[in-house]
C-alpha positions in Angstrom: 112.7 144.4 88.5 111.8 141.4 86.4 109.0 142.4 83.6 107.7 139.3 81.5 106.2 140.7 78.2 103.4 139.1 76.5 101.8 139.9 73.1 99.3 138.6 71.0 97.8 139.8 67.7 94.2 139.7 68.1 91.9 138.9 71.1 91.3 135.7 69.8 94.4 134.3 71.1 95.2 133.8 74.4 98.2 134.9 76.6 98.3 131.3 78.2 101.2 129.4 76.7 103.4 132.4 76.2 102.4 132.8 80.1 103.3 129.2 80.7 106.3 129.3 79.0 108.0 132.2 80.5 106.8 130.9 83.9 108.9 127.5 83.5 112.0 129.6 82.6 111.8 131.5 85.7 111.3 128.6 87.5 114.2 126.8 86.6 116.1 129.5 86.9 115.3 130.8 90.2 113.8 133.9 88.9 110.6 135.5 89.9 108.5 138.0 87.7 107.7 141.3 89.5 105.5 142.3 86.8 103.2 140.6 84.0 102.9 142.9 81.1 99.6 141.9 78.6 98.5 143.2 75.2 96.6 142.3 72.4 97.9 144.7 69.7 99.6 144.0 66.0 103.6 143.9 66.4 103.8 146.7 63.4 102.2 149.5 65.7 104.9 151.8 66.5 106.2 151.0 70.0 105.8 154.2 71.4 101.7 153.5 70.9 101.9 150.3 72.8 102.3 149.3 76.7 106.0 148.1 75.9 107.1 151.4 75.0 105.4 152.8 78.3 106.9 150.0 80.2 110.2 150.3 78.9 110.1 154.1 79.4 109.3 153.5 83.3 112.4 150.5 83.4 115.6 151.4 85.2 118.7 150.3 84.6 119.4 146.9 85.7 115.8 145.9 85.2 114.9 142.8 83.1 112.7 142.5 80.3 111.8 138.5 79.4 109.8 137.5 76.6 109.4 134.3 74.7 110.7 135.4 71.6 112.0 138.6 70.0 109.2 138.9 67.4 106.7 139.2 70.5 108.9 142.6 70.0 107.9 143.9 67.2 107.0 142.3 63.5 110.3 143.5 61.5 113.7 143.4 62.0 114.2 147.4 62.1 111.9 147.8 65.1 113.3 145.0 66.9 116.8 146.5 66.7 115.7 149.4 67.7 113.7 148.4 70.7 117.1 146.5 71.8 118.9 149.6 71.1 116.9 151.3 73.3 116.9 149.2 76.1 120.9 148.4 75.5 121.3 152.7 76.1 119.0 152.5 79.4 120.9 149.3 80.8 118.1 147.2 80.6 118.6 143.6 80.2 116.4 141.5 77.6 116.1 137.8 77.6 114.2 135.9 74.5 113.5 132.4 75.6 113.1 130.4 71.9 115.8 132.4 70.6 118.4 132.0 73.5 118.9 135.4 73.2 120.5 137.6 75.8 121.0 141.7 75.6 123.0 142.8 78.8 125.9 145.1 79.4 128.5 143.4 77.0 129.9 143.4 73.7 126.3 142.1 72.2 125.1 145.1 73.3 127.4 147.0 71.8 127.3 145.1 68.1 123.2 145.6 68.3 123.9 149.3 68.7 126.2 149.3 65.9 123.9 147.2 63.5 120.9 149.0 64.0 122.6 152.5 63.4 124.0 150.8 60.1 120.6 149.7 59.4 118.8 153.3 59.9 121.4 154.7 57.6 120.9 152.0 54.9 116.9 152.7 55.4 117.5 156.3 55.1 119.6 156.0 52.0 117.3 153.7 50.1 114.4 156.0 50.9 115.9 158.9 49.4 117.6 156.9 46.5 113.7 155.8 45.7 112.5 159.4 45.9 115.4 160.6 43.6 114.3 158.3 41.1 110.7 158.7 41.2 111.4 162.5 40.5 113.7 161.8 38.2 111.3 159.3 36.0 108.6 162.1 36.5 110.7 164.7 35.0 111.7 162.4 32.1 108.1 161.9 31.5 107.2 165.1 31.2 105.2 165.7 34.4 105.5 169.0 35.9 107.0 168.7 39.7 106.0 171.3 42.5 102.5 173.0 42.8 100.7 173.7 39.7 100.1 177.3 38.2 97.2 178.7 39.2 94.9 180.2 41.6 94.5 178.1 44.7 90.7 177.5 46.3 91.7 179.7 49.2 92.7 182.5 47.0 89.5 182.4 44.7 87.7 182.6 47.9 89.4 185.5 49.0 89.2 187.3 45.2 85.2 186.2 45.7 84.6 188.0 49.0 87.1 190.8 48.3 84.4 193.6 48.3 83.5 192.3 51.7 87.0 191.8 53.0 88.0 195.5 51.9 84.7 197.0 53.5 85.9 195.3 56.9 89.3 196.6 56.6 87.8 200.1 56.0 85.6 199.5 59.1 88.8 198.6 60.9 88.4 195.0 61.5 91.7 193.4 62.6 93.3 191.2 59.9 93.7 188.2 62.3 90.0 188.3 62.5 89.2 188.6 58.8 91.7 185.8 58.4 90.1 183.6 60.8 86.4 184.4 59.2 87.7 183.2 56.0 89.7 180.5 56.7 92.8 182.2 55.0 96.2 182.8 56.4 97.0 186.5 58.0 100.3 186.7 56.2 98.2 185.7 52.7 95.9 188.5 53.4 98.4 191.3 53.9 99.5 190.3 50.4 96.3 190.7 49.1 95.6 194.2 50.8 99.1 195.0 49.6 98.9 193.8 45.8 95.2 195.7 45.7 96.4 198.9 47.3 99.4 198.5 44.6 97.1 198.2 41.8 94.9 201.2 42.5 97.7 203.1 42.6 98.8 202.1 39.5 95.2 202.7 38.1 95.3 206.0 39.6 98.5 207.0 37.9 97.6 205.3 34.6 94.3 207.9 34.6 96.3 211.0 35.6 99.0 210.5 33.0 96.1 209.8 29.9 94.6 213.4 31.3 98.0 215.1 30.5 98.7 213.2 27.2 
């Protein structure tokens, strides 16, 4: 199967020039397009959310995808290489007319797969390094990292309605139902309950100890 892929960034643009160029290329090379795929969407959108991603998922080894230029596949190098790598792994051939680029079962495909893996690894390392540098800068500036101390909003609401919650627990209302009603996690509610029981026990012990004193 031969697929022709055409993408424009906005609806104000038309598909005519790309369609004409692909049609001329196919006529000159004795090819016939089985499916024309056209979409109006930004190249920055993830391929999985585009018609292109759905088409690639359906394509089989030996199928061919023709476009006017590689920039039609994606806006940046990493995205384009990711698409090429996916197609290479599936045995899908890609031809870009203006770039005169061919992706097929040859050494070029293996080079692309290697280059993509290398680029992805470099990108991960850069992100990790930038994150570490940002955290180190905050720490050096005296900014406290991690969750700030103090009660969260949910905990404050729980303490606010503790008497009501305690009454529901005494009436045998399931913790799951109470947690859902007050929009808190059931494990959090169990912790409050355990802490409340512990505090009551300590208070009881203190009162009786003072009597004996």
